[in-house]
C-alpha positions in Angstrom: -67.6 -6.2 -1.8 -64.2 -6.0 -0.1 -61.8 -2.5 0.2 -59.6 -5.4 -1.7 -61.9 -6.0 -4.6 -63.9 -2.8 -5.1 -63.8 -1.0 -8.1 -63.2 2.8 -8.6 -64.6 4.3 -11.3 -62.0 6.4 -13.5 -63.5 7.3 -16.6 -63.3 11.0 -15.2 -59.5 12.8 -15.3 -58.2 16.1 -14.5 -56.1 17.3 -17.1 -53.6 20.1 -17.1 -52.9 21.7 -20.4 -50.5 23.8 -21.6 -50.6 27.8 -20.4 -51.9 26.7 -17.0 -55.3 25.3 -18.0 -57.0 22.7 -16.0 -60.1 21.0 -17.2 -61.8 17.9 -15.7 -64.1 15.7 -17.7 -64.5 12.1 -19.3 -61.2 11.6 -21.5 -60.9 9.6 -24.6 -57.6 8.9 -26.4 -57.7 9.4 -30.6 -54.8 8.8 -32.8 -54.8 12.5 -33.2 -55.1 13.8 -29.7 -57.5 13.7 -26.7 -61.3 14.7 -26.4 -62.8 16.2 -23.2 -66.2 15.3 -22.8 -68.6 17.1 -20.2 -66.0 19.3 -19.3 -65.7 21.7 -16.8 -62.8 24.3 -16.2 -60.9 24.2 -12.9 -60.9 27.7 -12.7 -59.5 27.9 -9.1 -59.0 26.3 -5.5 -58.7 28.0 -2.2 -56.9 25.7 0.0 -54.9 22.3 0.7 -52.5 22.6 -2.9 -53.0 21.0 -6.0 -52.7 17.3 -4.2 -55.8 18.2 -2.1 -57.8 19.7 -4.5 -57.6 16.5 -6.6 -58.6 14.2 -3.6 -61.5 16.6 -1.7 -62.4 19.4 -4.4 -65.1 20.3 -1.7 -62.6 20.8 0.8 -60.5 22.8 -1.4 -62.8 25.0 -2.3 -63.0 24.5 -5.7 -65.1 26.7 -8.4 -66.1 24.8 -11.4 -67.0 26.8 -15.0 -68.8 24.6 -17.5 -67.6 24.4 -20.8 -68.5 22.4 -24.1 -66.6 19.4 -25.0 -63.3 20.3 -27.1 -60.8 18.4 -28.5 -56.7 18.9 -27.8 -54.6 17.7 -30.7 -51.1 16.1 -30.6 -48.7 18.8 -31.1 -45.4 17.8 -33.1 -43.7 20.8 -31.2 -45.4 21.3 -28.1 -46.7 19.1 -25.2 -50.3 20.7 -25.0 -51.3 17.8 -22.7 -48.8 18.2 -19.5 -50.6 15.7 -16.8 -53.7 13.5 -16.8 -55.1 12.6 -13.1 -57.6 10.0 -12.8 -60.4 10.8 -10.3 -63.7 9.2 -9.3 -66.6 10.0 -11.5 -68.5 11.8 -8.5 -65.5 14.2 -8.5 -67.0 17.7 -8.4 -70.3 16.6 -8.5 -71.9 18.5 -5.9 -69.9 21.8 -7.2 -72.1 22.3 -10.5 
């Protein structure tokens, strides 16, 4: 498979929520909100900024905390899900 036809799996996403919470997991959209399954809280990272953390969690010194699957409802007056960044399914696998 050449680079132009190689597919990258993006069922895993980094999700930035309101109040500064950042999670990574398998994200599923529903009419009422989003489910985040196989979730981990991104507690902190030590270097390379947000972009560096999203592209190379090991080099960025990411610390993950396992959590349960959870649901983030759509809110009529406040955006609870601020950003969604697709990452490879192997993102952070060596950190857990």
